KEDREN-574234 format. One record per residue: z negated, x negated, y of N, C-alpha, C in turn. Coordinates in steps of 0.001 Angstrom, whole numbers, plus 524288, in hexadecimal, padded with zeros to 5 digits. Each point is the difference from the previous one (the first is absolute). Layout:
<pts>
ZXYZXYZXY;...
</pts>
This chain:
<pts>
7DBF78558C7F2B27FE997FF7A805887FBA9803CC80170;7FC8C7FE6E8038F7FBC68035E801C580240804388038E;7FE56804F37FF17801E68045F8031B7FEBC7FF17805BF;803C2800F9803587FF2D7FF428059B801E27FAC5801FD;800CC7FC427FC95802117FAF1801A1805EB8003E80066;802527FCDE80376805B67FFC380022802177FD827FB04;804EB800F77FEF2802937FDC47FB65800EE7FA388010A;7FE397FCCF7FC778003A7FA59800B5805537FDE97FE68;802F07FDF9803C08051B7FD987FEFF8002A7FA828024B;7FBDD7FD047FF0B7FF997FAB6802197FE597FC2E7FBB4;8024A800A77FB5D7FE927FCC47FB8A801887FA48800A9;803957FED980391801467FA80800ED7FBD17FD4B80338;7FCC18030C802B17FB9E7FDBD802E77FB847FEC27FC4E;7FEB8803C17FCB77FC057FF3D7FBF880031804AA7FC53;7FDDB7FF517FB637FFFD804317FC1E7FA68801B87FED4;7FF5C804D87FE327FAD9801897FE177FE8E7FCA97FB41;7FB0A7FF847FEFF7FE3C7FD247FB5C80074803997FB4B;8029E7FE2D7FBF5800988031F7FB437FAAA801087FD87;7FF20804A37FDE47FAEE8012F7FD8A7FE827FC0F7FBD3;803D87FE447FCDF7FEDA7FC2A7FBE47FE2C7FAD280249;8020F7FEB3804887FE747FB26802A57FA628006C801E6;7FEC080459802897FAA7800CD801E97FC1A7FFFE7FB88;80162802817FBB57FC7B800367FB787FF0F7FA867FDC4;804177FCD47FFD77FF6C7FABA7FDE27FCB87FC8880387;80025800FD805137FD247FCC7803B97FA2B8012B80018;7FE9A804D77FF297FA92801AB800B97FBFE7FCBD7FD09;800D57FEC97FAFC7FC167FCCD7FD457FF217FAAD8028D;8040C7FDED802927FF867FADD802737FDB1800578057D;7FF3A804BE801CF7FD11800E4804D37FA498012D7FED8;7FEDF801577FB297FAB18018F7FE777FD8E7FBEA7FC69;800DF800977FADE7FD1A7FCA67FC64802777FAAD7FF05;805267FF808003F802957FB067FEC9800FB7FCFB80509;7FBDD7FDFD8023A8004C7FDA38053B800187FA0E7FFE6;800B17FDB07FB747FF937FA597FF86804327FCF9802E2;7FEC47FB1580130803AF7FC5F80260803007FD507FB97;805418002B8000A802F07FDC47FBA17FF587FA1B7FF5B;7FDA97FD6F803D57FF017FA687FF7C7FAB87FEDB7FD78;7FCE8804127FF197FAD87FF427FD8F8008A7FF817FA1A;7FCBD7FCAA7FD78800B07FEEC7FA6E7FD80803FA7FC54;7FCF5803AE802217FD45803C17FC9A80359804CE7FEEA;7FDC1803C07FD28803088047F7FE27802388033F8047D;7FD17800738044D801FB8030580471804FC7FD7A8022D;7FFD37FADA80089804797FD348020680495800037FC3C;7FED67FF6F7FAEF804337FFEB7FC23802E0805377FFCB;7FD218043A800B48026D8052880009803B980085804AC;7FE3B7FE218047D803548002A804A7804C67FC7D7FF51;7FF337FB747FDBF8045C7FC697FF1580411802737FC63;7FE1B802A77FBFC803878029B7FC578030F8045D802BB;7FD6C802D7803828029C8043D802D7804547FDE08037F;7FF077FB9A8028A803FE7FD948034D8049D7FE347FCA8;7FED77FDBD7FB868042D7FE227FC8F80366804847FE1C;7FD88804667FEB7803008048F7FE3E803738021F80465;7FDD78002C804B180313801D08047B804907FC5580104;7FF107FAF27FF6F8042D7FC2D800D780462800D97FC03;7FE9B801397FB3B803E38012A7FBF880361804A48019D;7FD8B80421801F8802DA804BF80171803A37FF13804A6;7FE1B7FD36803E08033A7FEF38049E804A07FC8B7FE7C;7FEFB7FC217FCBD804457FC997FE33804098031B7FCEF;7FE348038B7FCA08039B8031A7FCC78037F8037680357;7FE0F801E380465803148036880365804FB7FD5E801DF;7FFD07FAD3800C88048D7FD35802148024C7FC167FC17;7FE17800127FB338021F7FC837FC087FE5E7FA5E80096;7FB6C7FF268024D7FE0E7FAAD800DB7FBED7FE8D7FBEF;7FE387FB2F800317FBA37FE497FCBE7FAF6800848031D;7FBBF801697FD717FB1C800E1802DD7FE597FB6C80367;800DB7FB3F7FE277FE567FB67802FF803377FF34804F0;8043280314800A9803397FF8F804A47FE75803E680443;7FBDE803007FF007FE29803EF803BF7FB237FE00802CA;8002680006805327FB857FE99803407FE5E804DF80306;7FB3C801D37FF2D7FE1D80490802D07FE877FE808059A;8015C80371803A07FEC47FF34805827FD6E804F180225;7FE957FFCE804F37FD838048480267803D280423801BF;805167FEA980045803FF803A9801BE805477FD557FFA8;8042B80303800FA8053C7FDBC7FFFC800C87FC4380490;7FD8A80122804708006D7FC82804807FDFF7FA8E7FE9C;7FB9F7FFC77FD6D7FDE97FAEB7FE62803A67FD567FC24;80233803077FC5E8039B7FDC67FC2C804D37FDC2802B1;8021F802D0803D2804907FE0A802DB7FEBC7FB03802FE;7FB747FFDC802737FE5D7FB4F802C97FF5C7FB647FC44;7FDB4801087FB777FF517FBD47FC288054B7FDF77FE2A;803C18038C7FF4E805307FE5D7FE42802957FC6D80402;80047801C2804DE802C87FCEF803F57FD0F7FB0F8018D;7FB00800B2801487FD047FB7A801D87FEA07FC4F7FB91;7FF148022A7FB587FE9A7FCBA7FB888047C7FC9E7FE25;804B8802377FFCA8048E7FCFC7FE53801637FBDF8040C;8002280189804EB8017A7FC348040B7FC027FB9B8006B;7FB108014C7FF367FBF97FBE980012800D57FC357FB75;801A78021A7FB7C800A87FCAD7FB62804C47FC768006D;803FF801A4802DF804EE7FD1A8000D801867FDE28055D;7FC537FFD48038F8013B7FE688055C801937FA4580078;7FECF7FCDB7FC1C801677FA7880047805DF7FF1B7FF4A;802A4803C27FD63805837FF227FEBF803AE803E78028B;7FE1B804AD8015C8035E8040F802367FD54802978049B;8033080269803777FDA8801FB804CF802FF804A08024A;801EA803727FC92803128047B801DB7FF17804AD7FC65;7FF708049B802487FF68804C47FCF3803D08042080209;80102803E17FCA98039480445801497FD56805267FECB;8003B803A9803AE7FE08805517FF1F8041A803CE80213;7FF39805087FECE8039D803E8802127FDB380292804D3;8036980296802F57FE6480287804E17FCE4804FC7FF19;7FFB8801D27FB257FD4D804F77FEEE7FAF97FF387FCEF;7FDEE7FB438000D7FB357FEFD7FD0F7FB46802B18026B;7FC2A8010C7FCB37FAEE80205801BA7FD5E7FBE28036F;7FCB4801A0803B57FD4D7FC268034E7FD007FBDF7FCEB;7FE32801457FB4C7FD067FC367FCF68035D7FB9A7FDD5;805218008880069803937FBAC7FEED801FF7FDB180522;8017D8036A80394802477FE22804E37FC277FCD38033F;7FB1A801A4800337FC347FD3C803417FEB47FA8E7FDEB;7FEFF7FF477FAE97FF497FA977FE2B804E97FCB3800A0;8049E802777FFA4804D67FD13800E4800427FE1D805A5;7FE9B8036A803AF7FFEA7FE6E8057D7FBE27FBCD800FA;7FB91800787FD517FBEB7FC0680081802127FAAF7FE46;802D77FFEE7FBB1802387FB127FE24803EC7FDD3803F1;803128037E80268803BB7FE3D803FB7FD2B7FD8480497;7FB8880245801747FCE47FDC98043F7FDDB7FAA67FE92;7FF557FF097FAEE7FE167FAF67FE2F8045C7FC027FF37;804D08018880153804597FC587FFA0803B7800E37FB7D;7FEFE803EB7FCC180383801267FBAA805048028380200;8045A7FED37FD71804D8802C3801127FFB98056C7FDA5;801AD803E6802F27FFC7805707FE3480540802998010D;80259802207FBE9804C28030F800897FECE805A57FE7F;80151803A58037E7FF2F805957FF0880553802757FF05;800BB802247FB5180509802337FE7D8005C805AE801BE;8044680184802768008D80566801C8800F9803C57FB79;7FF14805048010D801228041D7FC38804E5802ED801B4;8028C8029A7FC4B8046E80349801787FE098056B80188;8038E8039F800FF7FE6C80522801F97FCFE8033A7FC06;800187FE5C7FB147FD03802AE7FBF67FAC27FD5A7FEE7;7FF017FBA4802A27FB3E7FD147FF008007E7FC337FB7E;804C87FEAE7FE8C800E07FC547FBB1800A37FA7380216;7FE287FC457FCEF800927FA73801348044C7FDD07FC8D;803DF7FD8A802658046A7FDE97FD087FE7B7FAF47FD37;800BF7FFB67FADE7FF1C7FB087FD45803467FB8F80243;804AC8013B801DF803457FBF28026E7FD607FDC9804DE;7FD6780367803017FD2C7FE298049F7FB787FC777FE6F;7FD7B801547FBA87FBCA7FCAB7FE0A8022E7FAA67FE9D;8045F7FFEA7FD458026C7FB037FE6E801557FCB0804C1;8022380287804108017E7FD1B804B57FB3F7FDEF802F9;7FB898029F7FF647FB4E7FE6F802DB7FD427FB4D7FD92;8011B7FEEE7FB0D7FD3F7FBCD7FD48801AD7FAA38020B;7FC187FC868006B800DD7FAAA801C07FDC47FC3F7FBF0;801537FB098005C7FDC37FC407FC4B7FA117FFE08001A;7FDA58016A804897FA4F7FFD4800627FD78805647FF8E;802F7803E77FE0A7FDB98053A7FF447FC577FFEA7FB54;7FB38801D6800D27FC258000B7FBCD7FF538056F7FDB0;8009880420803337FEA9805447FE338035580416802C1;801A4803EF7FCFD80261804C2802197FC68804847FEA4;7FEEF8036E803C87FCC6804A07FF0880306804D4801BA;801948032F7FC2E802DC804D8800F97FD2C804657FD26;7FE738040F802CA7FD30804417FD7680389802DD7FC1B;7FD9D8022C7FBE58030D802D17FC18801D0805418021A;7FC6A803128021C801508051B802287FD548009A8053F;802F2801CC803D87FDCB8007D805377FC16804728004B;7FBAC7FF0D8029C7FBC2803CA800478013C8049580395;803E07FF7A803688015B8044B8038E8048F8033D7FDF8;804957FD967FF6C80497803037FE6A800D38000D7FA1E;7FD2D7FCA97FD1E800308001C7FA50804747FCFC7FD89;803567FD8A8031B804817FD2C7FDE77FE4C7FBA67FC48;8029A7FFC27FB887FEC57FC237FBF5803E87FB8380053;7FE067FB377FFB8803407FB4D8007C801DF7FDFB7FAAD;804227FCFF8001E802407FDB37FB3E7FD197FAF97FEAC;7FB20800827FE767FCBC7FB687FF07802307FC837FBAE;801C48021D7FB87802247FC7A7FBFB8049F7FCC4801F2;8035980250803378047D7FD288020F7FE497FBBA803CC;7FC2A80148803427FDE97FC158039E7FD597FB9E7FCF6;7FD49801697FBC67FD437FC167FCDA803C57FC1E7FD83;8048A801ED7FE4F803DD7FC617FDB6801AB7FBE480402;80076801A3804DC801907FC5E804287FBB87FC0780110;7FB2C801D6800967FBBD7FC64801417FEE77FC477FB79;80070801F47FB3D7FEE57FC9D7FB8C804167FBA57FF8D;804E380159800FC804267FC0A7FFD97FF1F7FBBA8040D;7FD83801718044B7FF257FC46804467FA937FD827FFD5;7FCEC801547FC047FAD57FDAE7FF877FC1D801E88040D;800B2804DE801C07FC9680252803FB7FCAA8043D7FD7B;7FB0280039801647FC86803FA7FDE580110805428029A;7FF288043A7FCF7800E38054E801FB7FB19803527FF43;7FE518026F8044C7FBA4803B27FFEC802098055F80175;7FE0E804087FD5F80148805518018D7FB0A8034180071;7FFC1802F9804397FBAE803A3800DB8017B8051D7FD5A;7FD81801167FB9B8012A804BA7FCF47FBAD8041080089;7FD0E7FFB9804487FBA3803A0800BB801CD805AC7FFD9;804988012C8024D801C68056E80024802D7801AD7FB0A;802437FC687FD358034F801857FB907FD1D800467FAD2;7FBEF7FCE77FF577FD2B7FFF27FB077FDB3805657FEE1;800CF801E27FB4F7FE1F805227FE85803CC804618012B;8043B7FECD802E9803F7803F4801438052D7FEDD7FD52;801367FAFB7FF75804BE7FE587FD487FE957FB7F7FC5D;8031F7FF0E7FBF37FEBA7FBBF7FC618004A7FAA8802A4;7FC5A7FCA87FE867FFF97FA97801D47FF3C7FC7B7FB3E;803877FC5B7FF5B7FF907FC3C7FBBB800DA7FA928023B;7FC2C7FCC07FF7C8001A7FAD08025C804A77FCC57FE28;80128800407FB01804527FCDE7FDFF8053C801EF8021A;8009C8052A8006F804D18022980239800767FEAC805C7;7FBAA8006F802C67FFFD7FED880599801047FA3B8010B;7FD9B7FCA07FCE6800B77FA6A800CB7FCDE7FDBE8047E;7FC0B802D7801E77FCF07FE1F804727FBCF7FC347FE30;7FE047FCFD803B67FBC67FC587FEE17FAB38022C8018F;800018038C803D67FB3280270801CA80124805BA80149;7FC30803677FEF3800BA80598800FC7FACC8027680168;8001880349803FE7FB3F8026A8020E7FF73805A57FE36;7FB2A801847FEB07FEB4805557FE617FB6F802048033B;7FFD880533800AE7FBAF80283802D67FDF6804937FCCD;7FAF3800047FEE37FDC08041F7FCC480065805698025E;7FF138006C805107FFAA80533802538054B80293800D4;8043D7FD527FE8D805298026C8003B80151802CE7FAE3;7FCE67FF237FBD680105802EC7FB2F7FAF7801E77FD72;7FCD5802A18033A7FBA58033B7FE277FB227FCF67FE72;7FF987FB20801AC7FB0D7FD2B7FFBB7FD7E8004A8056A;7FBB57FD35800BB7FD518002C80505802617FC18803D1;7FE99800A7804DD801357FBFF803E47FC7A7FB4F7FF01;801807FB7D802147FCA57FB727FF82800E77FCCE7FB1E;8048A800B67FD71801467FCAF7FB8C805EA7FF6D7FFAD;801AF7FB3B7FEEA805867FECE7FF5C800857FB7B7FC40;804BF7FE1C7FF72800DA7FB967FC7F804DF7FD0B801AC;7FFFB7FAFE7FEC6804A07FCC4800B0801827FDC97FAB3;804B6801497FE478022E7FD797FB628020F7FAA5801AD;7FE857FBF87FD10801DA7FAB4801068022A7FDD77FAE0;805217FF567FFD2802697FDF17FB3C7FD967FAB77FE95;7FF297FF2F7FB087FD857FB307FE2E802D27FB328022F;7FCE87FC49801E0801CD7FB07802358023F8007D80583;7FF82804A0802698019680084805797FBCE7FD8680369;8016A7FC6B803717FC0B7FD4F803307FDE08038280457;7FAFB801177FFBC7FD4E80317803FE7FAA87FD8C800E9;7FEA87FF44804E57FACD7FE13801507FCC68046080262;7FAF97FFAD7FF397FC89803FD80232800177FFC5805F3;7FF1D8048C8025A7FFDC80054805B97FA9F801A1801F3;7FC87801777FC647FA7C800E1801427FCC87FC997FC56;7FB4B7FEA88019A7FD0F7FC0C7FD2C7FAAF802007FE46;7FE977FE7D7FB517FB0B801987FDBE7FFC47FE187FA69;7FE178034D7FC867FF957FE8C7FA7F80557800A87FD50;8000C7FF797FADE804F07FFAD7FD2A801EA805017FD99;7FED48048780270801BF804F07FDC8805F6800697FFFC;8020E803697FC9B805A1801327FFCE8035B7FB0E7FFE8;7FF087FCD77FBFE802F77FB2D7FF307FF847FC4A804A5;7FBC780083802F57FF137FCA180474803128016B804DD;802A38048A7FFE18035C8017D8045E7FDAC8043880380;7FC03802B97FE0F7FDCB8043F8031E7FA16800197FF38;7FD277FCD98030A7FA597FFB17FF3F7FD45805088019C;7FB77800D37FDBC7FCE4804A28013A7FF10803397FB1D;7FB498021A7FF8F7FEC08034E7FB7D803BB804A17FFBF;8021F800F07FB74803EF8040F7FF507FDC780575800F3;803458036A8021A7FEAB80580800CE800FB802D67FAD7;7FC217FFD77FC8D800CE801D17FAA38019A805BD7FFB5;7FD4F803A3802AD801A58057B7FF8C805AE800CB801AE;8018B7FD9B804548055C800A7801E5803EF7FD927FC43;7FEC27FB727FDD8803837FD6E7FC528008D803347FB07;7FBB0802277FE1F800398036D7FB6A8038D804AD80118;7FF408027480480803488046880172805B87FE8180080;801007FB768023A8054D7FDF2800978029D7FF7D7FAA5;7FD0E7FDE67FC498021C7FF627FABE8014B8052D7FD70;7FC81803CC8008B800F08052D7FDB5804B48029280299;8005B7FF9B8052C8046F80243802CE8051D7FD8C7FE3E;800067FAD37FF61804BE7FD4B7FE3E80199801DF7FA8F;7FC2B800BA7FCA18011C801E97FAB880244805828002C;7FDBA8035A80336801C180570800578058D8006280220;801107FD5A80465805418007B80246804137FD707FC7F;7FE767FBF17FD31803A57FD8F7FC648017F8039F7FB8F;7FC2C802DA7FDE980101803AF7FBC68036280490801C1;7FF2C801BE804CE80277804CB801EA804C67FF0C8036B;801AB7FB218006E803F17FE9D803EB80527802FE7FF89;802798004C7FB7080512802BD7FFD37FFA0805AF801BB;7FC0C802C47FE127FF6780579801727FE8A80092805BE;7FC9D7FC92801DA7FE3B8004B8056D804817FEF3803BF;803357FC167FECF8046E7FEBB8035F803B08049F8007E;80118802867FBA6803708048F8000A7FD9C8047B8031A;7FAF3800E87FF3C7FD518043C802C07FFEE7FF0D805E5;7FECE7FB428018A7FFDA7FEB18058F8055B800B880289;8040F7FE567FD4780547800878022480172805C9800AC;7FE7E803377FC3F80121805978006E7FD4680261804C0;7FB107FE9F800CC7FD1D80206804808026D7FE1E8051C;801367FAF780032802507FDC4804BE80521802B680153;80354800B07FC1A8051A80264800EE7FF7F805CC80156;7FC1C802947FDB47FEF8805778015D7FE7A8006D805BF;7FC9A7FC88801BF7FE4A80003805778049F7FEF2803A1;8032E7FC337FE938048A7FEA880338803C78049C80062;80109802907FB98803A8804647FFEF7FE19804758037C;7FAFB8012E7FFC67FDD780430803368006B7FEB7805CC;7FEEB7FB1B8015D8002A7FE7C8057C805907FFDB8021C;803817FDC07FD0E8054E7FF4F80205802D8805398007D;7FE6F803C67FCC680260805328004C7FE72802D580502;7FB3B7FF03801CA7FDEE802E68047A800197FD0380520;800D97FAE47FFC17FFD67FCC4804BF805467FD64800C2;803808025E80303805157FD93800FE7FF4D7FABA802C8;802CA7FC207FE2B7FFA37FAE5802767FBBA7FC827FDDC;7FD3D801CF7FBF27FC0D7FCA67FD80802B57FB3F7FDA2;7FDDB7FB5F800DA802717FB2A7FE227FC4E7FD227FC4F;802177FE697FB987FD0B7FCD27FC4A8000E7FA56801C2;7FB787FD8F800067FF8B7FA698012F7FEE17FD0D7FAF6;802957FB927FF4B7FF627FD107FB33804BE800B87FC88;7FFF07FD597FB8A80472800537FC7280027805587FD5D;80492802717FF998003B8053E7FDAE7FEA6800217FA35;800A87FBA97FD4A7FEF17FFEC7FA5D7FBE77FBF17FE8B;800A47FB38801E47FC7A7FBC17FE8B7FB138001F8035E;7FCB2803DE7FEE47FB1980057802D97FBC9802327FC67;7FB2C7FF99801A17FBA1801D37FCD28009C805C37FEB8;7FEA5801997FB3C800D48056E7FE6E7FC85803E3802D5;7FBFD7FE20802907FC4D80399802908009E8003A805E7;8038E7FCEB8023F800107FF23805A68049A802AB802A3;7FED38032A803F5803F58029A8032E7FEE27FEC7805BB;803337FC9D802387FF6B7FE898057B8048B80266802FC;7FEDE803B18036F80417802E7802B87FEEF80032805D2;80432800AF802F67FF97800B5805A38015C805A380155;7FC50802B28028E800E48054C801DC8029C7FFB48055F;80424802FA800D5802DD7FF9F804F07FD298029B80487;800587FD7C804867FE338026B804D47FA2E80060800C0;7FCEF7FD4F7FCAE7FA4F80051800807FD957FAA57FF2F;7FB237FF80801957FCD97FB707FEBB7FD6E800DE7FAB6;800687FC217FC927FD77800777FAF17FA2E800D880081;7FDA27FD73803CC7FA5D80093800C47FE9C8059780195;802F780238803977FEF78055D801A6800EF803D57FB82;803FA7FEEF7FCE18011A8034B7FB7C7FB69800107FC37;7FE047FB557FEB87FBA37FFB57FC4E7FB048024F8024F;7FF477FF5F805177FB7E802778028880056805ED7FF8D;804AD80221800DB800C3805A27FFB37FF15802037FA71;801727FCD97FC227FF92801A37FA817FB067FE147FD60;7FC687FDBC803017FB7D7FD477FDAC7FC628038E7FCDF;80013805118011B7FCAA803917FD00802548013D7FAA5;805027FE8D7FF3E802AF8011D7FB128014D7FB067FD01;801947FBE2802D5801E77FB397FD7E7FD3D7FB3580235;7FE647FC807FC857FDEF7FAE280185804057FBEE7FE77;802BB7FDEC803EB804057FC027FF167FF9F7FC028045A;803B87FC628002C7FFB57FBCF803E4805607FECD80233;800087FCF780435804E47FE47802558024C7FB6D7FCFC;7FCBA7FCE17FDA8801CC7FB5D7FD2E7FB5E7FD567FD84;7FFDA7FAD98005C7FBC67FD007FDA87FAC0801878024C;7FC35800E47FC997FABF8015A801CC7FD717FB82802EF;802257FB457FF6E7FDB47FB798028B801187FFCA805D9;8040F802DD801BF801147FFEA805A0802908050B801D0;7FEBC804747FD7F80291804E58015C7FD92802AE804AE;7FBE37FDB68024A7FD988027F80482802F47FEE780506;803C37FC707FFC1802EA7FEA0804AF804F48034180066;801C180108804C5804B580319800DA804EF7FCB28001A;7FF807FAE27FFF68048F7FC9C8001680348800CE7FB13;805197FEE68006E8037A8007E7FB857FE287FC657FBA5;7FFCE8020B7FB507FE7A7FCEA7FB778034E7FB197FFA0;7FD777FBA07FEAD802DA7FB247FF4B803FE8005A7FBA4;7FED3803177FC07803AA800B87FBAB804E3802D7801E3;7FF488044F802DD8047E802F1801F8803227FCC5803EA;7FD487FD0180337802BA7FC9A803B58034E7FBFB7FD1C;7FDD17FDD07FBCA802E47FC287FCE7804C28026C7FD65;7FFCD805207FEFF80462802CC7FDA180402801BD8040D;7FED67FF0D804FE803A68017E8041C7FFE1805C18015B;7FBBC802AC7FEC27FF888058E801397FF47800AC805DE;802FF80392802657FFA4800B5805A47FAD48028F80179;7FE347FF40804E87FAD2801DD8019D7FF25805DC7FF4B;803EC803318010F7FF5A805AE7FF837FF128018D7FA50;803017FDBF7FC817FF458011C7FA707FAC27FDE87FE15;7FEA17FB57801C47FB087FDAB7FE627FB5D80337801ED;800888024C8049F7FBAF80308802387FEAA804BE7FCAD;803E18022E7FD5B7FF0B804A67FCC77FEE37FED27FA53;7FF0D7FB0C7FEC07FF557FE6A7FA8E7FA998016A7FDE1;7FFFC801CC7FB247FB358016B7FD39800717FE047FA66;7FBC27FDBF7FDFD7FFEB7FE5A7FA837FCED803F07FCD2;80283802377FC0F7FD94803B77FC6E7FFFD7FD907FA8F;7FB797FF8A7FDA87FFB67FD897FAD87FC95803447FC67;8022D8014F7FB787FD4D803487FC307FD727FCA07FBD6;7FC99802747FCED7FD527FD477FBCC7FFCF8034A7FB21;7FDD77FDD17FBE27FFD5802D67FB0D7FC69804BA80042;7FC9580038803DE7FC8A8047F800A1802668044080375;804837FEE580256802BE803DD8032B8027B804117FC63;80018804F3801AD8025D8042D7FCDF804F18020E802B0;80394802677FD0D804A7802598025D7FEA38042180414;7FBD7802FA7FF0A7FE68803F1803D27FE527FD7480519;7FD3E7FBA67FFAC7FE667FD35804BD804B87FDFD802FA;803F07FE2C7FD24804C17FE2A80289802938046D80312;80046804A17FDB3802568047F802B47FCEA8016B804E4;7FAD8800347FF807FCC78016E80480800367FBCF8043D;800237FB207FE63800547FBC5803D38053980029802DF;80435800E77FD208052480056802708002B8046E803F4;7FDFC804867FE8C7FFEE8046D803997FCCC7FEC9804DF;7FBA07FD567FF407FCB87FE9180473802B87FC3C803B0;802C67FC2E7FDCA802D77FC36803418049480299802D4;802A88037A7FD508046D802BD8026D7FE1F8035B8048F;7FBCB802D87FF237FDE080343804317FE2E7FCA580498;7FD6E7FBAC7FED27FE267FC7C80428804957FDC580306;8043D7FE877FD468049C7FDE6802A88025980401803B7;80057804D87FE3C8023080416803527FCB7800DF804EC;7FAEE7FFB67FF5D7FC88800BD8048B800827FB76803CE;7FFB27FB3C7FDF48001B7FB5B8035C805607FF698028F;80423801307FD1B805547FF4080201801468039C8048B;7FD3580466800628011B803C28042D7FC9C7FF30804D9;7FC727FC467FFC47FC867FF258046F802987FC938041D;
</pts>
């Protein structure tokens, strides 16, 4: 970390770019500038770089390279999953299912489909942010085409029972999509174990750059394009590929895949260290999310008697963290995720999301905890 900057505890919002990723991208920003659709040596080099990146991203989740479609971000991948599948199967089915704790990039296209006449069922979460597979089973109808349940929640970190949900949807002939933008690179993901038909990834959540994502599409899954142009990315995502970002995405996927067991353990140790320091000094601190089945790097807690926003403002010179999702954390309204979990307004008001990364150090965790504790004491007495 740069001296004088606050300690960064917002890795669920975005991650720093790994040095190896930046180094791999630089040649494609300078001398290797070819278009992968061009037939000459410049284009062939770019095409080869995209193919190598596709191999790495596929390997991270146990997929085949031809099942990976590069997109501009996870939001685009989620839109392609929901809108692409429903467009492909609208002649025979007309109902979708999502959970109440989905990211806006799933919830908004789902609402759009409802406005177009599609049946939409939103499954509630329990107090830990878990989605019951039994509730999923009850929500399915003869005309259900797709279920979309995120793997790990971006705010509280709760991890869902995707393999169990997949067994239900597969038995009923329903496609399953999971948004794994927050979980990839933090916990193991294996497509065959999960049993999903579509899965979303985001580069900037595991040390690649912003502006690149991917959608895994199991072979023979019906998906139609939702944007129109040339035939890039198996005809599903037109537009000249962002070669430097895709190269970086591939390198990042390779790195986190190699380091996953050690990284997961390290992140969990840091998270638990932070939690222990806070709970010892802040009576009434409440953990939000599942106590065990949650991301190893994510600590979502409610500080008693204070506003989370005021707390973070008070501690801003020491800690950079957030109230929840970076996509809508500027609002003071209760988080939709916490509301779906039945969290009362007072507890929700004091909620803060703290997320560590592989670049976080134990010393930073101690200093950040002390800064938050001091800020809480100041704000609580005002």
